[in-house]
Residue, then its C-alpha position, 0 to 999 in steps of 0.5 A: m777853091r771855088y770862093s778864093r778870089q772873093e774870100i781873099f777880099i772879104g775874109k774867111q769869117a764873111q764867107e762862112k756867114l754867106k755859106n750859112s744865110t738863107i735869102t729868099i728872091v720874089g721875082l724871077g725876071a730881069i733883076g731876079t735872075v741876075s741877082s739869084e745867079l751872082l749870089v749862088r756864084a758868091g756862095i750862098k748856099n741857101l736860096i728860096l726862089i718864088d715867081r709865078d710866071l711863065i718864061e716868054l719870048t720877050n724875057l730873053q732880052r734880059q733875064t739871062l738865066f733862060t734860053e729858047e729851049h725854056l719858053n712856056k716853062p715856069k721860071a722858078i723850076i728853070a732857074k733852080e736847075v740852072l742855078n744848080k748846074i752853076n753851083s750843085e752845093a746851093n740848096i734851092n727851094s723854089y715854088f711856082d706860085d703866086l705870093n700873097y698874104k695866105n702864103i706869105d710865109l714862105i719868104k721867111s729867111d734871113l734876108i729877102l730881095d724883092c724883084t717883083d714888078n708891082l707895088e702891091t707884092r712889095f707892100l705885102i712883102n714890107e709889111f712881112c719884114i716889118k712885122n717880123k724884124i727881117p731886112w729886106i731889099y727893094a730894087s726896081a728898073v725901068k727905061d734906063s734907070g732903077y732904084v735900090f733901097n735897104i729896108l732895115p728894122d727900125h729904119a724907113c719902110i718902103n711904106c714912108i716913101l710910096k703909097d699908091s699900089k698903082a702909080e708905078e711905071t712898068c717894063e711893058t709901057s715904058g720899055v727897059l734895058n737890059t743894062i740897068t737891070n744887070l746894074i741895078a741887081s748887081i747893086q742888090v746883091n752887093e747891099a745883100i753881101k754887106i748886110l749878111t756880113n754886117n758891113n755898113p749897108e747903104k742907108d740911103l736910096i740909091f737912084f742910077s741912071i746910065n743915061k748920063n752915068n748919074i748916081s744919087k743917093i737920097k736920104v729918107n727919114k721914117n715917116p712918124d705917121c707911116k701906118v706899117c712903122n706903127n704895127q697897122y698891116e692892111y696888106l697882111k690881113g688881105s683887107k688891101q688886096q685888089d680884085i684885079v691887078r695889072y702886071c708888068s709882064s706883057g698884057t697879064y692880068k692877075i685875078n684874086g678869086s674864090f673857087n674850088y682848086n681841085n675841082l676846076r683842076e678836074k673840070l678843064k683837065k678834060l679840054g687840055t691843061k698842062d700841070f704843075k703840081t702847084a698851079f696849071q696852064f689852061k689855054n692863056m690862064t694859069i691858075f694857082k689856088n686863090s688866083v687865077l693870071i690871064k693873058a688878055d688885051s685889056e681888063k675886060e677881056a681878062k674878066s670875061l675870060y675868068s668869067k667863062y671858064i672860072g666863074n663869078 
């Protein structure tokens, strides 16, 4: 009965395919929260959620799973709790972790939804999916416009059209309307349902602007010189990982480093930490096993804090 209205339209066989599929969502921000909610309401029983951030007040404008009572808690943990209240039958594995080339196998599933806020992670997802022939859906939104692109096995990949992991506007620098993030998430989930039910998913890159309600489809051809399509996986090997990355979330820097996580956790515990098992929070830092997220006004300040508390 729960899915009867949807099942009338897509059919029982398609609904059964959704039930038996596993989807990974990387990033539980504006797009990821909406996409995850739509999926569990549509009958996706198996979800993998991955996010590295804590919930902030500025998130509440557009990240629909969260409320004021959730502030300063991990998005991945809260998202699972809320989604299971929406659909108690959903089997959800959530990871409060920083996705990187060392733990990339976490995303292995039937379909991966990219809801991240940086191109470095997108290129990593792209290489994993191309190598393992897993479909994934790129989605992004900023200001009043957004993109959705299905990356399907043996078709053009994101590296065919995007080259520079630093060339991207962010929500922090340019702003974003909650209407466009909801719209882009809805298109992403609609394409996910098409892919999982073998119902002619879109091959073109979709661009939508809500300023004048313009929608465009851009034909994307496979680049014969694309390194990824030619089995060169630099991000999967870690050779393209940047030492420091600035994320869309307000004043957040990620510094990749080498340190003894357990020893550091015990040392800083004496100064006051909040432990989340897969990571811990100390002052304005969230410390994972191979990286540190730091809230800072500048890259210089982030590096200084890292040096002071983590080491060189």
